[in-house]
C-alpha positions as CSV (number, residue, x, y, z in Angstrom):
1,M,109.3,99.4,216.4
2,K,105.9,101.1,216.2
3,F,106.1,101.0,212.5
4,L,106.8,97.3,212.5
5,K,103.9,96.7,214.8
6,K,101.6,98.6,212.5
7,I,102.7,96.5,209.5
8,L,102.2,93.3,211.5
9,L,98.7,94.5,212.6
10,F,97.8,95.3,209.0
11,I,99.0,91.9,207.8
12,M,97.0,90.2,210.5
13,L,93.8,92.2,209.8
14,F,94.2,91.5,206.1
15,C,94.6,87.7,206.7
16,V,91.5,87.7,209.0
17,S,89.5,89.7,206.4
18,Y,90.6,87.4,203.5
19,A,89.8,84.3,205.5
20,G,86.3,85.7,206.3
21,Y,85.9,86.6,202.6
22,A,86.8,83.0,201.5
23,Q,84.4,81.6,204.1
24,S,81.7,83.9,202.7
25,A,82.3,82.7,199.1
26,T,82.2,79.1,200.3
27,A,79.0,79.6,202.2
28,I,77.3,81.3,199.2
29,H,78.5,78.5,196.9
30,N,77.3,75.8,199.2
31,N,73.9,77.5,199.7
32,A,73.2,77.9,196.0
33,I,71.9,75.3,193.5
34,L,74.7,75.1,191.0
35,V,73.6,74.2,187.4
36,D,75.7,73.6,184.4
37,T,73.5,73.6,181.3
38,H,75.9,71.9,178.9
39,G,78.5,69.2,179.2
40,D,79.7,67.0,176.3
41,I,80.4,64.0,178.6
42,L,78.4,61.2,177.1
43,F,79.9,61.1,173.6
44,N,83.4,60.9,175.2
45,Q,82.2,58.2,177.6
46,I,81.1,56.1,174.7
47,K,84.2,56.8,172.7
48,S,86.7,56.1,175.5
49,G,84.8,53.6,177.6
50,I,85.8,55.3,180.8
51,D,83.7,55.1,183.9
52,I,82.9,58.7,184.9
53,G,81.4,57.4,188.2
54,K,85.0,57.2,189.3
55,L,87.7,59.9,189.6
56,Q,89.5,60.3,186.2
57,T,92.8,61.8,185.3
58,T,91.6,63.0,181.9
59,G,88.5,65.0,180.9
60,N,86.7,67.7,182.8
61,F,83.9,65.8,184.5
62,D,83.3,62.8,186.7
63,L,81.0,62.2,189.7
64,P,83.7,62.7,192.4
65,R,84.8,66.0,190.9
66,A,81.2,67.1,190.5
67,R,80.8,66.7,194.3
68,M,84.1,68.5,194.9
69,G,82.8,71.5,192.9
70,G,79.4,71.6,194.6
71,L,77.7,70.8,191.3
72,D,74.0,70.1,191.8
73,V,72.6,69.8,188.3
74,Q,74.4,68.7,185.1
75,V,72.6,68.8,181.7
76,F,74.3,66.1,179.8
77,S,74.6,67.0,176.1
78,I,73.5,64.4,173.6
79,W,75.8,65.3,170.7
80,C,77.0,64.0,167.4
81,D,78.1,65.7,164.2
82,E,76.0,65.7,161.0
83,T,76.9,62.0,160.3
84,G,75.0,60.8,163.3
85,G,71.4,60.9,164.1
86,Y,68.5,59.5,166.2
87,A,70.0,56.1,166.8
88,L,73.3,57.6,168.2
89,A,71.3,60.1,170.3
90,N,69.5,57.1,172.0
91,R,72.8,55.3,172.5
92,E,74.1,58.3,174.4
93,I,71.0,58.4,176.5
94,D,71.3,54.7,177.2
95,S,74.9,55.4,178.4
96,L,73.5,58.0,180.9
97,Y,70.9,55.6,182.1
98,S,73.6,53.0,182.6
99,L,75.7,55.4,184.6
100,I,72.7,56.2,186.8
101,N,71.9,52.5,187.3
102,R,75.5,51.9,188.4
103,Y,75.6,54.8,190.9
104,P,72.0,55.3,192.1
105,S,73.0,56.8,195.4
106,Q,75.0,59.5,193.6
107,I,73.1,60.5,190.5
108,A,69.4,60.6,189.5
109,L,67.7,61.3,186.2
110,V,65.4,64.4,186.6
111,R,62.8,65.8,184.1
112,N,61.3,68.7,185.9
113,Y,61.7,71.2,188.8
114,A,60.1,68.9,191.4
115,E,62.3,66.0,190.6
116,L,65.4,68.2,190.5
117,M,64.7,69.6,193.9
118,Q,64.2,66.1,195.3
119,A,67.5,65.0,193.9
120,V,69.2,68.0,195.5
121,K,67.5,67.2,198.8
122,E,68.9,63.7,198.6
123,K,72.3,65.1,197.8
124,K,72.4,63.4,194.4
125,L,73.6,64.9,191.2
126,A,70.5,65.9,189.2
127,A,71.1,64.6,185.7
128,M,69.2,66.2,182.8
129,I,69.3,65.6,179.1
130,G,69.9,68.3,176.4
131,V,69.9,67.2,172.7
132,E,72.5,69.3,170.8
133,G,71.4,69.5,167.2
134,G,68.1,69.3,165.5
135,H,69.5,66.9,162.9
136,M,69.1,64.1,165.5
137,I,65.3,64.1,165.2
138,E,65.8,63.3,161.5
139,N,62.9,65.5,160.4
140,S,60.5,63.6,162.5
141,L,58.2,65.0,165.2
142,R,57.6,61.5,166.4
143,N,61.4,61.2,167.1
144,L,61.2,64.5,168.9
145,D,58.3,63.2,171.0
146,Q,60.3,60.0,171.9
147,L,63.4,62.0,172.9
148,A,61.2,64.1,175.2
149,K,59.7,60.9,176.7
150,R,63.3,59.8,177.4
151,G,64.0,62.9,179.4
152,M,65.1,65.6,176.9
153,I,64.7,69.0,178.6
154,Y,66.0,71.1,175.7
155,L,66.6,70.8,172.0
156,T,69.4,72.9,170.4
157,L,67.8,73.6,167.0
158,T,71.1,73.2,165.2
159,W,74.7,72.3,165.8
160,N,77.3,73.8,163.4
161,N,75.5,72.1,160.6
162,S,72.2,73.4,159.3
163,T,69.2,71.2,158.9
164,S,66.5,71.4,156.1
165,W,64.4,73.4,158.6
166,A,66.9,75.6,160.6
167,S,70.1,77.4,159.6
168,S,73.2,77.4,161.9
169,A,75.4,80.3,162.8
170,A,78.4,78.6,161.2
171,E,76.6,78.1,157.9
172,E,74.8,81.4,157.8
173,T,78.0,83.3,158.3
174,S,80.1,81.1,156.0
175,G,77.7,81.6,153.1
176,K,76.9,77.9,152.8
177,V,73.3,78.8,153.5
178,K,72.0,81.5,151.1
179,P,70.2,84.4,152.8
180,E,66.9,83.5,151.2
181,D,67.2,80.0,152.6
182,A,68.2,81.1,156.1
183,G,66.0,80.9,159.2
184,L,63.2,78.4,160.1
185,S,61.1,76.6,157.5
186,D,57.4,75.8,158.2
187,F,58.6,72.5,159.7
188,G,61.0,74.4,161.9
189,R,58.2,76.5,163.2
190,K,56.3,73.3,163.9
191,V,59.3,72.0,165.9
192,V,59.4,75.1,168.1
193,K,55.6,74.9,168.7
194,R,55.9,71.2,169.6
195,L,58.7,71.9,172.0
196,N,56.6,74.5,173.7
197,R,53.7,72.0,174.0
198,L,56.0,69.3,175.4
199,G,57.6,71.6,177.9
200,V,61.0,71.2,176.3
201,M,63.1,74.3,176.2
202,V,64.1,75.8,172.9
203,D,67.9,76.1,172.9
204,L,69.3,78.9,170.6
205,S,73.0,78.2,171.0
206,H,74.6,77.5,167.6
207,V,71.7,78.8,165.5
208,G,72.1,81.6,162.9
209,E,70.6,85.0,163.4
210,R,67.8,84.4,161.0
211,A,66.8,81.2,162.7
212,F,67.3,82.9,166.1
213,Y,64.8,85.6,165.4
214,D,62.3,83.3,163.6
215,A,62.3,81.1,166.7
216,M,61.8,84.1,168.9
217,K,58.7,85.0,166.9
218,V,57.2,81.6,167.3
219,T,58.0,80.5,170.9
220,S,55.5,81.1,173.6
221,K,57.9,80.1,176.4
222,P,61.3,81.5,177.6
223,V,64.2,80.2,175.7
224,L,67.6,78.9,176.8
225,V,70.9,79.7,175.2
226,S,72.8,76.8,176.7
227,H,76.4,77.6,175.9
228,S,77.3,80.9,174.2
229,C,79.1,84.1,175.0
230,V,79.0,87.8,174.1
231,Y,79.8,88.9,170.5
232,A,80.8,92.4,171.5
233,L,83.6,91.0,173.7
234,N,84.6,88.4,171.2
235,P,83.2,88.6,167.7
236,V,82.8,84.9,166.7
237,A,79.7,83.6,164.9
238,R,78.7,81.4,167.9
239,N,78.4,84.4,170.3
240,L,75.3,86.6,170.7
241,K,75.1,90.2,169.5
242,D,73.6,92.9,171.7
243,E,70.2,92.8,169.9
244,Q,70.0,89.0,170.4
245,I,70.9,89.4,174.1
246,I,68.2,92.1,174.5
247,A,65.7,89.8,172.7
248,V,66.5,87.0,175.2
249,G,65.9,89.4,178.1
250,K,62.5,90.5,176.7
251,N,61.6,86.8,176.2
252,G,62.4,86.0,179.9
253,G,65.1,83.5,178.8
254,V,68.6,82.8,180.1
255,I,72.0,82.8,178.5
256,S,74.4,80.2,179.9
257,L,78.0,81.2,179.4
258,N,80.4,78.9,177.6
259,F,83.8,78.6,179.2
260,Y,85.8,77.8,176.1
261,N,88.6,80.2,175.7
262,G,87.9,80.6,172.0
263,F,84.5,82.1,172.7
264,L,85.6,84.1,175.8
265,D,88.8,85.6,174.7
266,S,89.2,87.6,171.4
267,T,93.0,86.9,171.5
268,Y,92.9,83.1,172.0
269,Y,92.7,81.9,168.4
270,R,95.7,83.9,167.4
271,K,97.7,82.5,170.4
272,Q,96.5,79.0,169.7
273,R,97.5,79.3,166.0
274,M,101.0,80.4,167.0
275,F,101.2,77.4,169.4
276,L,100.1,74.9,166.8
277,E,102.4,76.4,164.1
278,K,105.4,76.1,166.5
279,H,104.6,72.3,166.8
280,D,103.5,71.8,163.2
281,V,105.4,68.6,162.5
282,A,104.2,66.9,165.7
283,L,100.7,68.1,165.1
284,K,100.7,66.5,161.6
285,N,102.0,63.2,162.9
286,L,99.5,63.1,165.7
287,T,96.6,64.1,163.4
288,Q,97.5,61.1,161.1
289,K,97.3,58.8,164.2
290,Y,94.4,60.3,166.2
291,G,92.5,62.8,164.1
292,R,92.7,66.6,164.4
293,S,90.8,67.1,167.7
294,N,92.5,64.4,169.6
295,A,95.9,65.5,168.1
296,I,95.4,69.0,169.6
297,D,94.5,67.5,173.0
298,T,97.6,65.3,172.9
299,L,99.8,68.2,171.9
300,I,98.5,70.3,174.8
301,S,99.2,67.5,177.2
302,Q,102.7,67.2,175.9
303,H,103.4,70.9,176.2
304,H,101.4,71.6,179.3
305,A,103.2,74.7,180.6
306,E,103.2,76.3,177.1
307,A,99.5,75.6,176.6
308,N,98.7,77.0,180.0
309,A,100.4,80.3,179.1
310,I,97.8,81.0,176.4
311,R,94.8,80.4,178.6
312,T,92.6,83.4,179.5
313,P,92.2,84.5,183.2
314,I,89.0,83.6,185.1
315,S,88.1,87.3,185.2
316,V,87.2,87.1,181.5
317,I,84.2,84.9,182.4
318,I,83.1,87.6,184.8
319,D,83.5,90.2,182.1
320,H,81.0,88.4,179.9
321,I,78.6,88.1,182.9
322,D,79.0,91.8,183.6
323,Y,78.2,92.7,180.0
324,I,75.0,90.7,180.0
325,V,73.9,91.9,183.4
326,K,74.5,95.6,182.4
327,L,72.5,95.1,179.2
328,I,69.5,93.0,180.4
329,G,69.9,92.4,184.2
330,V,71.1,89.6,186.4
331,D,68.0,87.4,185.9
332,H,69.2,86.2,182.5
333,V,72.6,84.7,182.8
334,G,74.0,81.3,183.9
335,F,76.6,78.7,183.1
336,G,76.9,76.1,180.3
337,A,80.6,75.4,180.5
338,D,81.0,73.1,177.5
339,F,83.3,70.8,179.6
340,D,84.6,67.9,177.6
341,G,83.6,69.7,174.5
342,A,86.6,72.0,174.0
343,E,90.4,71.8,174.4
344,S,91.0,74.9,176.5
345,F,89.3,76.7,179.4
346,P,90.4,79.7,181.6
347,A,93.5,79.3,183.8
348,G,92.6,77.4,186.9
349,I,89.3,76.1,185.4
350,D,90.2,72.5,184.6
351,G,86.8,70.9,185.2
352,V,83.7,70.9,187.4
353,A,85.7,70.8,190.6
354,D,86.8,74.3,190.0
355,Y,83.3,76.0,190.1
356,P,83.9,77.5,193.6
357,K,86.6,79.7,192.0
358,I,84.0,81.3,189.9
359,T,81.8,82.0,192.8
360,K,84.7,83.6,194.6
361,A,85.5,85.7,191.5
362,L,81.8,86.9,191.3
363,L,82.0,88.0,195.0
364,E,85.3,89.8,194.4
365,R,83.7,91.6,191.4
366,G,81.0,93.0,193.8
367,Y,78.1,90.6,193.2
368,K,75.9,90.0,196.3
369,Q,74.6,86.6,197.4
370,E,71.1,86.9,195.8
371,A,72.6,87.8,192.4
372,I,75.2,85.0,192.7
373,E,72.6,82.4,193.5
374,K,70.6,83.5,190.4
375,I,73.7,83.2,188.2
376,L,74.8,79.9,189.6
377,G,71.4,78.2,188.9
378,G,68.4,80.2,190.0
379,N,67.8,81.7,186.6
380,F,67.9,78.3,184.9
381,L,65.4,76.9,187.4
382,R,63.0,79.7,186.7
383,V,63.1,79.1,182.9
384,L,62.8,75.3,183.5
385,R,59.6,75.8,185.5
386,A,58.2,78.3,183.0
387,N,58.6,75.8,180.2
388,K,57.1,72.9,182.1
389,S,54.0,74.8,183.0
390,R,51.0,73.8,180.9
């Protein structure tokens, strides 16, 4: 009988402790300013015609789910592949303006720290604009200036494709760009200097190592790496090597972690390949109808349980945070989830509504409130202010 009472007491104390722990995670999450520095929402909005002001059953982002997840700031990525350019970039910006005009009580365009804080005070989602790919300025500093006037707060110097003035990680590592042609050209250096003068952050996700270090030599402001992970934990070209991480720390910049399983988990591509090979016939048929990317998304939806089984645990996100923190400190890491830009995220992370789970995981890993608030958004806010100062 005494033994049974002890067990019941232990269970009761555990439940009380766990409830208090959960309340603590919730309080920390709600107190912080949560920033996501990269979401590929606008291209999908144009393509599908959906209204992300309303709750959706597809995709990873909409305004109701942003509120559920306590998201305060979303940097909307302006993206197109190498076949698109300045006109398509402006069309995507127009679509964001249209969203804001339809839901002015829920979302506001912000260009700087003061406007961001005002939006947070008014309990509106602070919408910011990041242009993902230097090809969209079409080799024109005038176009760059115009995008800045429309609200661009960062320019990712390249996407997977290189430009005539900056080499990408994809093309540096594939050999498409010769070593002697890699890095930034004189025009590329002018772009970095112009971004510094305009108060627009230099984003070094996607760029090759040569271009990365050239940009670091030129910039006079802290850089942003808007959606990348750690190469030592998963050696893919898009991730940062230790020397690059250290360089960002010395520069005072911030690395926002990408939540895509392919960048987080070194085993994911092998597991994905096995999944796709198992459904090869269906994949070929779907690809003919919808194209490769949409075919994979459709296949995942048709085999939901099987696709879920190859997702990495949330803890792997924290592993990447731990690695950066141990290498350069807690002041240089944040989140750039790449929602709506990839087909698979960690188990339990299906969109912006799930951000509180990451705060809870950080607390469980031993991070204190001050550190968590920096990771959730404080570090990005510091870099934003540093770039906007004249």
